[in-house]
N, C-alpha and C positions, 0 to 999 in steps of 0.2 A: 698677481698684483692685487693688493687689497683695495678696498673702496676709497679711502682717503687719497691714495696715490692716483687711482684712476680719475677721481674728481679733479685733482690738481693738474694732472696731465691734460685733461680735456679743456680746462680753463686756459692753460698755457697755449695749447694749440689754437684755440679760438682767438685769443689775444694776438698771437703771431699772424694768423690768417687775416685779421683786420688791419693790423699796424704795418706789416711788411709791404704790402702794395702801396699804401699811402706814402711811406718813406721813399720807395723807389720812384714813384711818380714825381714827388717833389724834388728828388735829387737829379733826375735826368731831364725833367721838363720844366721845373720851376726856376725862378730867379735865385741867384746866390743869396740875396738878402732874406728871402723867405726861409731858406734852410737855416740861415743864421738865427732867424727869429725863433725857430723850433729849438735850436741848441741853446739860445739865450734863455728861453723859458724853462727848458730842462735844467739848466744850471741853477736858475732861481729856485725851482721846486726842490732840487737836491739840497740846496743850501738851507731851505726852510726845514727840511727833514733833519739835516745834520745838526743845525743849531737848536732844533727841538730836542735833540738828545743831549747836547752839551750845555744848553741854557734852558732847561725845561720850564722854569717858572719866571722867565724874564722875556716878555714879549718885545720890549724895546731893544734888547741886545740881539734877539733873534732877527728882528727887522733890520738892524744895523748890519748883521752878518750877511743877510741876503743882499743888501745894498752893496757891500764891499765885494761880494762875489760877482754881482752884475757889473760892477765897475771894472773888475779885472777882465771879465769877458769882453766888455766893450772896448777896453784899451787894446787887448790882444787883436780883436777884429780890425780896429781902425789903424793901430800903429804897431802891429806885431813884429815888424821888421826894423823898427827904430830902437836901437839900443838904449837911447836916453829914456824912452817911455818905459822899457822893461826895468831899467835900474831904478827909475822913479817909483814904480810899483813895489819893487823889493824893499825900497827904503821906507815908503809910507805905510804899507800894510802893517808891519810890526808896531809902528808908532800908533796907528789907529787902534790896534788891538789893545795896547796898554792903556791908551786914553779911555777907550770904551769900558774896560774893566775897572779902572779907577772911578769912572763916573757911575758905574753900576756895581758897586763893590760887593754887596751881598755877603755870602759866607766866605771868609778869608781862606778857609781850607780848600776851596775849589777855585780860587783865583788863578793859580798857575794853569790848571786845566783849561779855564775859559780864555786866558790869554793865548795859550798855544792853539786852541781850536780856532780862535779868531784870526790867527796868522795862517795856519795850515788850511783851513776850510776854503777861503776864497782862492788861494793859489792852486790847490788841488782841484777843486770843482771848476775853476776857470779853464783848466786844461781841456775840457770838453770842447772849447772853442776851436781847437785844432781841427775838428771835423768840419767846421764851417770854413776855415781857411783853406783846407784841402780842396773843398768843393769850389771855392772862389779862385784860387791861385794856380791850380794844376791843369788848367785848360780842359781839353776833351777827356783827359784821364782823371780829372778831379772826382767825378762821381764814383768811378771805379775804385779809387783809393779809399774813399769813404766806405763803400760797401765792403771792401776787404777788411778794414778796421772793425766794422760791425760784425762781419763773419768770424773774425778771429775771436772776438769776445763771446758772441752768442752761440756759435758752433761749439766752442770749448765748453760753454755752460751746458748745452744740450748733450754733448758727448759725455761729459762728466756725470750728468743727471742719469742718463740711461745705463751707462756702464756701472755707475755706483749702485743703482738699484738692483741690477741683475747680478753683478759679480763682486760688489764691495764686501770685503771681509776685514781688511787691515786699516786701522785709523790713520789718517794723514796727519792731523794736528788736533787731537781730541780736546785739549784744554781750551782751544779757541772755537773750533767748529766740530762738534761731536759726530755729525752726519757725514763729513767728508772722508773719503777713503783714498788709499794709494791707487787702487784700481780705478776709481773715479778720476783721479788725476791723470792716469794713462788715457782714459777716455777723453779728457779735455784736450790733451795733446793731439789725439787722433782727430778730434773735431776741428781744431785750428789748422791742422795739416790739410784736411779736406777743403777748408776755406781757401788755403793757399793754392791748391790744385785747381779749384774752380776759377780762381782769379786768373791764373796764368793761362789756362786753356780755354777760358770762356770770355769774361768781360773785361780783363785787364791784361791783354797779351803783351803789352810793352814791358811788363816786369819780368826779368829773367827768372827761370824756374828755381834756380839755386837761391836767389835772393828771397823769393816768396817763401820757400820752405824754411830757410833760416829765420825769417821774420815770424813765421808761424810758430816755430818751436820756442823762440824767445817770447812771443806774445802769450803762448800757452803757459810758459813758466812764470812770467811776470804778472800775467793776468790773475793767476792764483794768489799772488801776493796782494793784489788789489782786493780780491774777493775775501781773503782771510783778514785783511786789514779792516774791512767794513764789518766783518763778523766780530772781530775783536772790539771794535767801537761799540757795537750793539750790546755785546756781552758785558762790557765794562760799565755801560750805562743802564743795564737792566731792561733793554728793549728787545722784543722778539723780531719785529719788522720795522724798517725805517718809516713806513707809511702804508697806505692802502690804495694808492692812486692807480696802480697797475693790476688789474684782475689776474689772480693766479701767481703773482710775483711779489706782492707786497708794495713797497714804495719805489720811487725812482732809483734811489741808491741801491736797493736790493737787485735791481735789474741791470744797472749800468756800472756797477762797482769796478768790474774788469775793464770797461770801455775807456775809463780815464787813462789807463795804462796803454791799451792798444792804440788809442787815438794819438797819444803822444809819441808812441814808438813809430807808427807809420809816418807821422809828420816829420820826425827827426830823420827817418830814412830818406824821404823825398828831398829834404833840405840838404842833407850831407852827401847823398848819393849822386 
């Protein structure tokens, strides 16, 4: 293992050692509103990074994009089960995106990109709020469902990282993410599966084993789409990392790109199951 890889790995491990216990303490012993505050702040930071890529020279539009994202997060937290609130969001966010772009016209050639980003960003980033709703609404199992969603995303990332470094030979999607390999993708599926086994046999015994395994496979597959989607966004806007807030990982979006998918997946499972 070469020196840059060793250094990156050490930074990743140090970050995880500090952050993971704090997350677990807050999930299992803190009030639901405190966990929502963490999710709310993470959504805002992610929005700041996203709109920094899509609106790099427009501080006003970036601020508006962050505000819309926080609005979506707040509405989901407060009225997430009210169909009227959800329909209102779906109706108003596109209108706000068009109005914002008309007010901050700039280069007409990028207007379509900025309108699309202003619609997509708040709705996509707002889905992180499902982690807060799981913690609040699922009773004693709430923290366990959140941990499982986190494990699906982060164990897949870790499995893909180690297997890709050791065995990666065949490119997964070179045009979007040159470093990702098919072997690494297999490692990601293995990582999410380990997360499912830990959930069923350890901290979330109420979930059937078959359900946990199916969720893990689906999370591993769709989480890669979230990861590749963020890579595509960075590549298309000429950005290497979405930010520098997380040591060893880049920005918030670089670390939780797959988590938007896994959090929504676990939330939909508990609501429909």
